[in-house]
C-alpha positions as CSV (number, residue, x, y, z in Angstrom):
1,X,-41.7,36.8,-11.7
2,X,-38.0,37.8,-11.2
3,X,-36.0,35.5,-8.9
4,X,-36.4,33.3,-5.6
5,X,-33.4,33.3,-3.1
6,X,-32.6,29.8,-2.0
7,X,-30.5,29.1,0.6
8,X,-29.3,25.4,2.2
9,X,-28.1,24.7,5.3
10,X,-26.0,21.5,6.2
11,X,-27.0,21.6,9.7
12,X,-25.6,19.1,12.2
13,X,-27.6,16.6,13.9
14,X,-28.5,17.4,17.5
15,X,-27.5,15.5,20.3
16,X,-31.2,15.4,22.5
17,X,-31.1,14.1,25.8
18,X,-33.7,16.4,27.7
19,X,-36.5,18.5,27.0
20,X,-34.5,21.6,27.6
21,X,-32.1,20.3,25.1
22,X,-34.9,20.2,22.5
23,X,-36.1,23.6,23.3
24,X,-33.2,25.0,22.7
25,X,-32.2,23.4,19.2
26,X,-35.7,24.8,18.2
27,X,-34.6,28.1,19.1
28,X,-30.8,27.6,17.6
29,X,-32.9,26.8,14.1
30,X,-35.4,30.0,14.6
31,X,-32.5,32.2,15.1
32,X,-30.2,31.1,12.2
33,X,-33.9,31.9,10.1
34,X,-34.2,35.3,11.6
35,X,-30.2,35.8,11.0
36,X,-29.9,34.4,7.7
37,X,-32.7,36.7,6.8
38,X,-31.1,39.6,7.8
39,X,-27.9,38.6,6.5
40,X,-29.4,37.8,2.6
41,X,-31.7,40.7,1.9
42,X,-32.7,38.5,-1.4
43,X,-33.8,35.1,0.8
44,X,-36.9,33.7,0.0
45,X,-36.8,30.3,1.2
46,X,-34.4,28.6,3.9
47,X,-34.0,24.6,3.8
48,X,-33.2,22.7,7.1
49,X,-32.3,19.0,6.8
50,X,-33.6,16.2,7.9
51,X,-32.7,15.3,11.8
52,X,-31.7,18.8,12.4
53,X,-35.1,19.3,14.6
54,X,-35.1,16.0,16.8
55,X,-31.7,14.2,16.0
56,X,-31.4,10.8,15.3
57,X,-32.3,7.5,16.8
58,X,-29.8,4.4,15.9
59,X,-33.4,1.9,15.4
60,X,-36.3,3.4,13.8
61,X,-38.1,0.1,14.9
62,X,-37.4,1.3,19.0
63,X,-38.6,5.2,18.0
64,X,-42.1,4.2,19.8
65,X,-40.8,3.4,23.2
66,X,-39.2,7.2,23.1
67,X,-39.8,9.7,25.8
68,X,-42.0,12.5,24.5
69,X,-39.4,15.3,25.6
70,X,-41.5,18.0,23.4
71,X,-45.6,18.5,22.8
72,X,-46.6,18.2,18.9
73,X,-46.6,21.1,17.1
74,X,-44.3,23.0,19.5
75,X,-41.4,22.7,17.0
76,X,-43.4,24.2,14.0
77,X,-45.3,27.0,16.1
78,X,-41.5,28.3,17.3
79,X,-40.6,27.6,13.4
80,X,-43.9,29.4,11.9
81,X,-43.0,32.6,14.3
82,X,-39.9,32.8,12.9
83,X,-40.8,32.6,9.2
84,X,-43.4,35.2,10.1
85,X,-40.8,37.1,11.9
86,X,-38.5,37.3,9.4
87,X,-40.8,37.4,6.4
88,X,-39.3,34.1,4.6
89,X,-40.3,30.7,4.1
90,X,-38.8,27.8,5.5
91,X,-38.7,23.8,4.8
92,X,-37.8,22.2,8.5
93,X,-37.7,18.3,9.3
94,X,-40.4,17.6,12.2
95,X,-39.5,13.5,12.5
96,X,-40.0,12.2,15.9
97,X,-36.1,11.4,16.2
98,X,-34.9,11.1,19.6
99,X,-37.9,13.6,20.9
100,X,-41.0,12.1,20.3
101,X,-42.2,8.0,19.6
102,X,-42.8,8.4,15.9
103,X,-41.1,6.4,13.8
104,X,-41.8,8.0,10.3
105,X,-40.0,10.8,8.5
106,X,-41.7,13.9,8.1
107,X,-40.9,17.6,6.8
108,X,-42.7,20.8,6.6
109,X,-42.9,24.2,4.2
110,X,-44.1,26.7,6.3
111,X,-44.2,30.1,4.5
112,X,-43.3,33.9,5.3
113,X,-46.9,34.3,7.1
114,X,-46.2,31.6,9.3
115,X,-48.8,29.0,7.9
116,X,-48.2,25.6,7.2
117,X,-48.6,24.7,3.4
118,X,-47.1,21.5,3.3
119,X,-46.6,18.6,5.6
120,X,-44.8,15.4,3.7
121,X,-44.5,12.3,5.5
122,X,-43.1,8.9,5.1
123,X,-42.4,5.8,6.7
124,X,-39.1,4.0,7.3
125,X,-37.6,1.6,5.7
126,X,-38.5,2.3,2.0
127,X,-35.0,2.9,-0.4
128,X,-34.6,5.7,-3.1
129,X,-36.7,9.1,-3.3
130,X,-40.6,8.9,-3.0
131,X,-43.1,10.7,-5.2
132,X,-43.1,14.8,-3.6
133,X,-46.7,16.4,-2.1
134,X,-46.9,19.6,-4.1
135,X,-47.8,23.0,-3.1
136,X,-47.2,26.7,-4.9
137,X,-44.3,28.2,-3.0
138,X,-41.7,31.2,-2.8
139,X,-42.2,33.4,-5.8
140,X,-45.3,31.7,-7.0
141,X,-42.7,28.3,-7.5
142,X,-44.7,25.2,-7.4
143,X,-42.3,23.4,-4.8
144,X,-42.3,20.1,-3.8
145,X,-40.7,18.3,-0.9
146,X,-39.3,14.5,-1.3
147,X,-37.3,12.4,1.4
148,X,-35.0,9.8,-0.1
149,X,-33.4,6.8,1.3
150,X,-29.8,5.3,0.3
151,X,-28.0,5.4,-2.9
152,X,-30.4,3.8,-5.4
153,X,-30.1,6.0,-8.9
154,X,-33.0,8.0,-9.7
155,X,-35.2,6.0,-12.6
156,X,-37.3,7.2,-15.5
157,X,-40.6,6.7,-15.1
158,X,-40.7,7.2,-11.2
159,X,-38.5,9.3,-10.0
160,X,-38.7,12.0,-12.9
161,X,-42.2,12.2,-12.0
162,X,-42.6,15.1,-10.0
163,X,-45.8,16.1,-9.9
164,X,-45.3,19.2,-12.2
165,X,-43.1,20.7,-9.6
166,X,-40.5,23.4,-10.1
167,X,-38.8,23.5,-7.2
168,X,-38.1,20.0,-5.4
169,X,-36.7,19.8,-1.9
170,X,-34.7,16.6,-1.5
171,X,-34.2,15.3,2.3
172,X,-31.6,12.9,2.5
173,X,-32.5,10.3,5.2
174,X,-29.8,7.5,5.3
175,X,-26.5,8.1,6.9
176,X,-23.1,7.4,5.4
177,X,-24.2,8.0,2.1
178,X,-21.4,9.2,-0.1
179,X,-21.6,13.0,-1.0
180,X,-20.8,12.0,-5.4
181,X,-24.3,9.8,-4.9
182,X,-26.2,12.3,-3.4
183,X,-25.0,15.2,-6.2
184,X,-25.6,12.6,-8.7
185,X,-28.8,12.2,-7.6
186,X,-29.9,15.7,-7.3
187,X,-28.1,16.5,-11.0
188,X,-30.3,13.6,-12.3
189,X,-33.3,14.4,-10.8
190,X,-33.1,18.0,-11.7
191,X,-32.3,17.1,-15.4
192,X,-34.8,14.4,-16.0
193,X,-37.7,16.7,-13.8
194,X,-36.5,20.2,-15.6
195,X,-36.7,21.7,-12.6
196,X,-34.6,23.1,-10.0
197,X,-33.5,21.0,-7.1
198,X,-32.4,21.8,-3.4
199,X,-30.4,18.7,-1.7
200,X,-30.3,18.9,1.8
201,X,-28.0,16.4,3.9
202,X,-26.8,17.2,7.8
203,X,-23.2,17.0,8.4
204,X,-21.5,15.9,11.4
205,X,-21.9,12.3,13.4
206,X,-24.2,10.9,15.5
207,X,-23.7,7.9,17.6
208,X,-22.1,5.6,14.8
209,X,-23.5,7.1,12.3
210,X,-22.1,9.9,10.2
211,X,-23.4,13.0,7.3
212,X,-21.2,14.0,4.8
213,X,-23.3,17.5,4.6
214,X,-22.3,19.1,0.5
215,X,-25.9,20.1,0.5
216,X,-26.6,21.7,-2.7
217,X,-28.7,23.2,-5.0
218,X,-28.9,22.1,-8.9
219,X,-30.5,24.0,-11.8
220,X,-32.7,21.8,-14.3
221,X,-29.9,21.4,-16.5
222,X,-27.9,19.4,-14.2
223,X,-25.6,21.9,-13.4
224,X,-24.7,22.9,-9.7
225,X,-25.6,26.4,-8.6
226,X,-24.3,26.0,-5.3
227,X,-22.7,23.2,-3.1
228,X,-21.6,22.9,0.5
229,X,-18.4,21.1,1.8
230,X,-18.6,18.3,4.9
231,X,-18.4,21.5,7.5
232,X,-21.2,21.8,10.2
233,X,-23.2,24.3,9.7
234,X,-22.4,25.6,6.2
235,X,-24.6,26.8,3.7
236,X,-24.9,27.8,0.5
237,X,-27.1,30.4,-1.4
238,X,-28.8,31.1,-5.0
239,X,-31.0,32.8,-6.5
240,X,-33.3,30.6,-8.9
241,X,-34.9,32.6,-12.1
242,X,-38.7,31.7,-11.8
243,X,-38.7,32.9,-16.0
244,X,-35.8,31.5,-17.1
245,X,-37.0,28.2,-16.0
246,X,-40.7,28.7,-17.1
247,X,-39.1,29.6,-20.9
248,X,-37.0,26.9,-20.9
249,X,-39.6,24.8,-20.3
250,X,-42.2,26.1,-22.3
251,X,-39.5,25.7,-25.4
252,X,-38.3,22.3,-24.4
253,X,-42.3,21.4,-24.8
254,X,-42.4,22.8,-28.2
255,X,-39.6,21.5,-29.2
256,X,-41.1,18.0,-28.1
257,X,-44.2,18.6,-30.0
258,X,-42.4,19.6,-33.3
259,X,-40.6,16.3,-33.2
260,X,-43.6,14.2,-32.4
261,X,-45.6,15.9,-35.5
262,X,-42.4,15.2,-37.8
263,X,-42.4,11.5,-36.3
264,X,-46.0,11.3,-37.2
265,X,-46.3,12.9,-40.4
266,X,-42.6,10.4,-41.3
267,X,-44.3,7.5,-40.3
268,X,-47.6,8.1,-42.3
269,X,-45.5,9.2,-45.6
270,X,-43.9,5.9,-45.1
271,X,-47.2,4.0,-44.9
272,X,-48.4,5.9,-48.1
273,X,-45.0,4.7,-49.7
274,X,-45.4,1.4,-48.3
275,X,-49.3,0.7,-49.2
276,X,-48.4,1.9,-53.1
277,X,-45.5,-0.3,-53.4
278,X,-47.9,-3.3,-52.3
279,X,-50.5,-2.4,-54.8
280,X,-47.8,-2.2,-57.5
281,X,-46.6,-6.0,-56.4
282,X,-50.3,-7.2,-56.5
283,X,-50.7,-5.5,-60.2
284,X,-47.7,-7.2,-61.5
285,X,-48.3,-10.3,-59.8
286,X,-51.4,-10.4,-62.0
287,X,-50.5,-9.5,-65.1
288,X,-47.5,-12.4,-64.8
289,X,-50.4,-15.0,-63.5
290,X,-52.3,-14.0,-66.5
């Protein structure tokens, strides 16, 4: 299977006020897709953060009163064309932001033929990470999209249930999240899920809110493969080994199976010894009674 080249970009939150502003931002993102594909010949997937496409609205509850600056699907059509021209996959935010009266958070995965493979949505207000939608992504990696809000830790039994995802793309929803909390959540998710994690966060500010950047690519052991700083439009690139991940997962599964078998045998042996001791005790008790 080889490897999958992934780039993550801490795009700034754009200040959009008119239809022309929104369409110009679409073009900038599309140009970055094509330009980065040419600059990184091994690139298979490029990831943009939440709010990169349509900006930030301070109160999601007022989103339905926002003017419709662009037509539904106009953003996806332009990004799909860029992916097709560049021959790469892309993960993009298509939330309404300041451009559409839609309060939900929405992200999309587009393949290298310009086809929408996955659309993941989440209503505003919830905290922590959500369960991802998963599809076969670049290089055959099972790829999941997830939206994460706040700084709540990843919880065993829920946060680590990634529906078999081998690559989890985690979009940070909340502003003002410390970089250390974001990176810790990504490393924990990767270790718990035995998967690669791309944690993507905008950089810069919009209104009274700010974003720390520090988008990162994390390996299945929780080690950081690449991490941005706090600068706007900074990016990191890493090669993800498909065979390495699947071999490690298979060895881990074998180890857990052997451990379960040994535990079962040990418990069975203890049960036999315990039963023998109880039987012997019964005989002794009978002899004493006689």
